C-alpha positions as a printed Julia matrix, in Angstrom:
329×3 Matrix{Float64}:
 -32.16   29.23  88.01
 -31.06   26.49  85.39
 -30.08   22.86  86.46
 -26.75   21.5   86.42
 -25.68   19.13  84.11
 -25.63   16.26  86.11
 -29.08   17.07  87.46
 -30.35   17.5   83.32
 -28.94   13.71  82.9
 -30.86   12.46  85.95
 -33.97   13.58  84.48
 -33.37   12.68  80.74
 -32.6     9.03  82.25
 -35.71    8.98  84.32
 -38.04   10.02  81.71
 -36.48    7.42  79.29
 -36.73    4.7   81.76
 -40.21    5.71  81.95
 -40.97    5.57  78.09
 -39.14    2.23  78.29
 -41.45    1.01  80.78
 -44.67    2.18  79.29
 -43.8     0.67  75.91
 -43.15   -2.46  77.29
 -46.29   -2.29  79.47
 -48.34   -1.96  76.1
 -46.01   -4.56  74.17
 -47.2    -7.09  77.03
 -51.06   -5.93  77.22
 -51.28   -6.08  73.2
 -52.4    -9.67  72.45
 -50.0   -12.11  70.74
 -51.23  -14.09  67.6
 -51.37  -17.73  68.0
 -49.6   -19.79  64.8
 -52.31  -21.79  62.59
 -50.72  -23.75  59.85
 -52.87  -24.81  56.81
 -51.61  -27.41  54.2
 -53.37  -26.47  50.84
 -53.25  -28.04  47.5
 -53.67  -26.31  44.68
 -53.54  -22.75  43.34
 -57.41  -22.84  42.07
 -60.48  -21.72  43.31
 -60.71  -24.27  46.04
 -58.08  -22.25  48.19
 -58.82  -18.88  47.29
 -61.03  -17.97  50.59
 -58.5   -19.03  53.11
 -56.07  -16.66  51.13
 -58.18  -13.77  51.04
 -58.9   -13.75  54.5
 -55.2   -13.79  55.17
 -54.77  -10.83  52.92
 -57.93   -8.99  54.43
 -56.22   -9.72  58.06
 -59.39  -11.76  59.02
 -57.36  -14.5   60.78
 -55.47  -11.6   62.3
 -58.85  -10.51  63.6
 -59.16  -13.96  64.97
 -55.81  -13.55  66.73
 -54.05  -15.92  64.57
 -51.05  -15.72  62.36
 -51.7   -17.89  59.56
 -49.04  -20.26  57.97
 -50.02  -21.37  54.36
 -48.21  -24.44  53.37
 -47.98  -25.57  49.71
 -48.04  -29.56  49.09
 -49.53  -32.42  47.34
 -52.8   -34.19  48.27
 -51.26  -37.51  49.02
 -48.67  -35.48  51.79
 -51.65  -33.67  53.36
 -52.66  -36.45  56.01
 -49.22  -37.49  56.57
 -48.38  -33.53  58.02
 -51.48  -33.53  59.55
 -50.57  -36.55  61.49
 -47.06  -35.83  62.4
 -48.19  -32.37  63.41
 -46.8   -30.41  60.33
 -50.23  -28.43  59.76
 -53.29  -28.13  61.74
 -55.72  -28.32  58.93
 -55.5   -29.89  55.61
 -57.65  -28.58  52.77
 -57.08  -32.08  50.7
 -60.91  -33.37  51.84
 -60.78  -36.74  49.65
 -57.69  -37.7   51.53
 -59.4   -36.76  54.48
 -62.39  -38.76  54.03
 -60.42  -42.01  52.79
 -58.08  -41.9   55.74
 -61.22  -41.65  58.06
 -63.03  -44.16  56.8
 -59.97  -45.79  57.13
 -59.59  -45.56  60.6
 -57.05  -42.83  61.45
 -58.54  -40.24  64.04
 -59.63  -37.05  61.68
 -62.68  -35.3   60.74
 -63.77  -32.86  58.05
 -65.01  -29.47  59.92
 -65.54  -27.27  57.15
 -67.34  -27.89  53.67
 -66.34  -25.0   50.66
 -68.4   -27.11  48.01
 -70.6   -29.67  47.28
 -70.63  -30.22  43.92
 -66.9   -31.0   42.24
 -65.65  -28.48  40.1
 -63.56  -31.28  38.44
 -64.0   -32.33  34.97
 -62.61  -35.28  32.75
 -60.62  -33.83  29.93
 -58.64  -35.62  27.26
 -56.7   -34.95  24.31
 -58.7   -34.02  21.4
 -58.06  -37.83  19.47
 -60.0   -39.29  22.08
 -63.87  -38.38  21.69
 -65.64  -40.61  24.08
 -64.87  -42.0   27.52
 -65.01  -45.53  26.0
 -61.54  -44.93  24.18
 -60.03  -44.77  27.61
 -59.56  -48.29  27.89
 -55.87  -49.16  27.79
 -54.86  -44.93  28.35
 -53.26  -43.6   30.9
 -54.81  -41.24  33.06
 -53.74  -38.4   35.73
 -55.15  -37.99  39.05
 -53.57  -35.36  41.79
 -53.27  -38.29  44.45
 -54.18  -41.96  45.36
 -57.46  -41.6   47.0
 -57.82  -38.0   45.73
 -61.2   -36.61  45.1
 -60.0   -36.15  41.58
 -58.97  -39.83  41.46
 -62.62  -40.77  43.25
 -64.52  -38.74  40.56
 -62.42  -40.36  37.69
 -63.12  -43.73  38.91
 -66.92  -43.06  38.99
 -66.52  -41.41  35.81
 -65.17  -45.16  34.57
 -68.15  -47.13  36.63
 -70.79  -45.17  35.26
 -69.61  -45.93  31.65
 -68.94  -49.41  32.82
 -65.34  -49.4   32.18
 -63.5   -51.57  34.4
 -61.06  -49.75  36.53
 -57.99  -52.03  35.42
 -58.44  -51.37  31.81
 -57.22  -47.57  32.81
 -53.9   -47.05  34.12
 -54.31  -44.09  37.1
 -51.09  -42.58  37.53
 -50.85  -39.88  40.56
 -49.12  -36.49  39.53
 -50.03  -33.83  41.83
 -52.29  -30.67  41.45
 -54.04  -29.79  38.26
 -51.73  -27.06  37.11
 -48.83  -30.47  37.28
 -51.59  -32.98  35.66
 -52.35  -30.21  33.04
 -49.05  -29.73  31.76
 -48.54  -33.31  31.62
 -51.23  -33.71  29.43
 -49.91  -31.13  27.35
 -46.92  -33.2   26.98
 -48.77  -36.12  26.2
 -47.43  -37.59  29.25
 -51.08  -38.92  29.89
 -54.08  -39.09  27.65
 -56.67  -37.8   30.15
 -56.97  -36.07  33.71
 -59.31  -34.36  35.89
 -58.83  -30.86  35.7
 -60.4   -28.2   38.02
 -61.43  -24.25  37.94
 -59.32  -22.97  35.99
 -56.81  -25.14  34.6
 -59.88  -26.66  32.75
 -60.63  -23.67  31.38
 -57.32  -23.02  29.74
 -57.61  -26.8   28.29
 -60.47  -26.3   26.72
 -59.36  -22.91  25.1
 -56.16  -24.81  23.76
 -58.24  -27.66  22.43
 -58.66  -30.49  24.62
 -61.68  -32.26  24.68
 -64.19  -32.12  28.12
 -65.98  -35.99  28.18
 -67.47  -35.49  31.37
 -68.36  -33.67  34.24
 -67.73  -34.91  37.72
 -70.59  -33.33  39.19
 -72.6   -35.28  37.06
 -71.66  -38.41  38.71
 -70.92  -37.71  42.42
 -71.99  -34.92  44.5
 -68.83  -34.27  46.9
 -67.41  -31.49  49.06
 -64.77  -30.53  47.18
 -62.21  -27.88  49.09
 -62.69  -27.61  53.23
 -60.84  -28.23  56.26
 -59.13  -31.36  57.88
 -58.06  -31.83  60.95
 -57.17  -33.97  63.65
 -59.78  -35.4   66.8
 -57.16  -34.48  69.07
 -57.41  -30.51  67.97
 -61.03  -30.43  68.46
 -60.87  -31.82  72.0
 -57.34  -29.74  72.85
 -58.03  -26.62  70.35
 -61.57  -25.79  69.98
 -60.97  -22.44  70.13
 -58.51  -22.78  67.16
 -60.83  -24.91  65.07
 -63.7   -22.26  65.61
 -61.67  -18.87  64.72
 -59.9   -20.6   61.77
 -63.25  -21.52  60.46
 -64.45  -17.81  60.91
 -61.68  -16.23  59.2
 -62.01  -18.54  56.48
 -66.24  -18.23  56.24
 -65.76  -14.42  56.48
 -63.36  -14.76  53.07
 -66.22  -16.49  51.71
 -68.37  -13.78  52.66
 -66.13  -11.37  51.2
 -65.7   -13.04  47.84
 -69.85  -12.7   47.39
 -69.9    -8.67  48.77
 -66.96   -7.19  47.05
 -66.38   -8.18  43.64
 -63.96   -5.51  42.62
 -61.54   -6.35  45.49
 -61.51  -10.13  44.63
 -61.0    -9.69  40.96
 -58.08   -7.56  41.61
 -56.9   -10.13  44.29
 -57.15  -12.69  41.38
 -54.76  -10.68  38.93
 -51.89  -11.04  41.45
 -49.87  -14.26  42.11
 -51.83  -16.51  43.97
 -54.29  -18.19  41.29
 -52.19  -19.92  38.32
 -54.24  -17.49  35.67
 -51.2   -17.71  33.08
 -50.2   -14.66  31.49
 -54.31  -13.64  30.59
 -55.33  -12.75  34.02
 -57.54  -10.23  32.35
 -59.13  -12.71  30.38
 -59.87  -15.2   32.88
 -60.68  -13.68  36.22
 -64.07  -12.99  36.05
 -64.81  -16.03  34.39
 -62.92  -18.0   37.34
 -64.9   -15.7   39.86
 -68.45  -16.52  38.49
 -67.82  -19.99  38.52
 -66.72  -19.65  42.25
 -69.64  -18.27  43.55
 -71.87  -20.76  41.83
 -69.79  -23.55  43.99
 -69.16  -21.77  46.88
 -71.42  -22.91  50.25
 -72.4   -20.04  52.84
 -72.87  -22.76  55.83
 -69.67  -24.46  55.63
 -71.7   -27.83  55.87
 -73.15  -30.53  53.86
 -76.35  -32.87  54.85
 -76.14  -36.23  56.18
 -77.12  -37.86  52.94
 -74.43  -36.58  51.3
 -72.1   -37.39  54.34
 -73.03  -40.79  53.98
 -72.6   -41.15  50.24
 -69.3   -39.88  50.36
 -68.34  -42.87  53.2
 -69.8   -45.72  50.92
 -67.82  -44.32  47.81
 -64.64  -44.44  50.22
 -65.12  -47.48  51.81
 -65.07  -49.36  48.58
 -61.92  -48.9   48.58
 -60.31  -49.01  52.28
 -63.28  -51.92  53.31
 -63.29  -50.94  56.87
 -64.5   -54.23  58.98
 -67.74  -52.53  60.21
 -70.02  -49.71  58.86
 -68.71  -46.4   59.24
 -71.22  -43.59  60.77
 -70.77  -39.94  59.33
 -69.38  -38.77  63.07
 -66.3   -40.82  62.57
 -65.66  -38.58  59.83
 -67.68  -35.11  59.95
 -67.83  -33.2   62.48
 -69.85  -29.59  61.04
 -70.78  -28.45  64.59
 -68.28  -25.89  64.53
 -69.05  -24.63  61.03
 -72.88  -24.69  62.03
 -72.24  -22.02  65.19
 -69.93  -19.89  63.35
 -72.67  -19.94  60.35
 -75.23  -19.05  62.99
 -73.28  -15.91  64.17
 -72.2   -14.5   60.66
 -75.81  -14.7   59.65
């Protein structure tokens, strides 16, 4: 005997409730992604590992939902201390802030050799001719400014004889150089390739005068103590991005031809050149030795003038990176 209309309707309702209940239960069991906000400061090779890790789903596999916020290097520490971001990629500003007494730590190092070069107008043929000229940097206390100062010091040029102008990222300072607003600037990959190909002059290499962490992650001491799992997961996702760059060249070259890097309209021409430069720089360990740590503290202390000597532990904490590196071998 066929069930009557009301019985059929009742069965339909009951079945629907079962399906809804199972769906809700499954949703409750699925892990919720924790947000992580990263303030990045350039569309260059220094931010490639983070963005590649996002696009390949490495952050999500760590249970994180990444949000990347583009900002000037000088704004990185302000946003970090205000709680607007969880990590900042402006390592020069981070180290300078820590040496000045701000409670932040550099927890991940992408490179130990800066890729910045001093690029000038074609009419300037040597460093001595920078006296009385305008030099654009990414910001006060940024790595670009530190490197420019070290180049001038190495060439015995008093710093007060050169005007430093904070413009922002390499793409902005490069445009200022092209416009003639400044006479020289520190450019990194890929902008320095564009400039040299267009006839601008490379006068000095930052790596020749100063070893330095370039690219990495800075966070607050409170994040390290209160949210250590977030630190570990963020570093692990990033390290996986670095390793992917080494193991899957085809994928990375295609990724580089997308919208994330500023490679101008000649992406095919520059992609492999930029890729090779990045591989020469990137560290697998995510950390640097204590000798380099002390050297960077000494340079930052020249400006900050802290009342007491600053130990490396007050500026750097690579314990998370070291543990993650061990697990990824």
